[in-house]
N, C-alpha and C positions, 0 to 999 in steps of 0.2 A: 164734729167739724164746726168751725166758726161761721156764723151767719153773716150775710151781707145786710147792710142797712141803707136806707134811702139817703142819698147825698143831699136832698133838699129838706126833708122833715125829720129824718132820723128813725123812721119806722122800720121795724124788722121786715125783710123781704123773705120770700120762700126759698131763696137760693143760698147755698153755702159757697165759700170762697173757692172751692175746688171745681165748681161748675164753669166750664168754658163760656166766655162771653157770647159766643155765637149760638149757644143753646139757651140763652136767657131772653125773656121778654123785658122790655122797658130799660135796657142797658143803653146808655148813650156814650159812644166812644169819645174819650177826652174829658168826660164829666164823671161818669160812673153809673151806678145802679140807682134807678128810681123805683119807688113803689107805684102800684097801678094808679092810685089817686093823683099823685104828683105828675105822672106821665100824662094823664088825661087833662089835668089842669094846664099843663104847658103846651101840649101838642094837639089837644082836642080829641 
């Protein structure tokens, strides 16, 4: 299955595209998936 990538830096995340967004960490509705580092950088 195809992996998701961070919408800010492009780093591969641990999630595949078939994982529902409500079961993911660091997913921002309307923006997409962030990696842990970018999520912390933006949201503290």
